[in-house]
C-alpha positions, 0 to 999 in steps of 0.5 A: 383322232382329235376331230373324232373326239371332237364329233362325239363331244359336240354330238353329247352336247346336243343330246344333252341339250335336246334331252334338257329341252324336251324336259323342260318345254317339250317338243313344240318349244324344242326348235332346232335353233333352242337346241343348237343354242344350249349346245353352243353348236351351229346349225352346220354341225348339228347337221352334220351329225342329225339329219333333223330335229326328230332324229336326235329326238328319236335318240334321245327317246331310245336312250330312256327307251334302253335304260329299261330294257330287261336284257339288252342283248334280247337273248333272255328277257320274258314277253312279261319283263318286255312289257313291264319295261314297256310299261315302266319307260312310259309311266317312268319317262311320261315326257319322253313317251308322249313325245315319241307318240308324237313324233311316231305318227306326226313326225313319220307322217310329215319326213319319210325318214323319221317314218322309215326309222320308226318303221324300223324301230317297230320291226325291231321290237316286234322281231324281240317280242316274238323271239320271247313268245317262242321262247315260251310257247314253242308250240306256235309257228313264227306266223302265229308268234309274228301276230299276235306280237303285233296285237300285243305291241298294237294294244300297248301302243293305243293303251299309252296312247290312251294314258298320255290322254288321261294320266288316271288311266290304269295303264299298268293293268291294262298292259298286263291284261294285253299280255294275257290275252296275247298269250292265251287269246 
């Protein structure tokens, strides 16, 4: 039991070190060495818990996304709430949103395991948005709801990318328009 507790404490230190480094110096400066030094762990301990730097970064990002989740159980949220949570993550956790987009593209292309994790996260998001869409538009079939959900998420991701490049871009307004388009388009 003591070894298990020690592992949990080590994992928490690694996650906190990663979160702090990402906020202070961004993804490029958040190296495995910097994480280990900040967390006061050796690389071997890190690799006992995580496969890569990208994995712990994705965990930090996932925690930030979960913090704005309207219904963590995913049983009653609406599309408007889900889009609102997406907007809240991007605009409220700016540096983590930028890092997520960077890892989703560059990390997924260079590391198969990161690509699989990003794809699993996307598929879970599609399922959750689709479920909300089907609750709100009972006349839609599963395939049509999936298609509309994929288009909505593609629009949101594209708008988030634009916003990271141009912070004055009216991201929240465009996200609402994307939601309307997916519901009525």
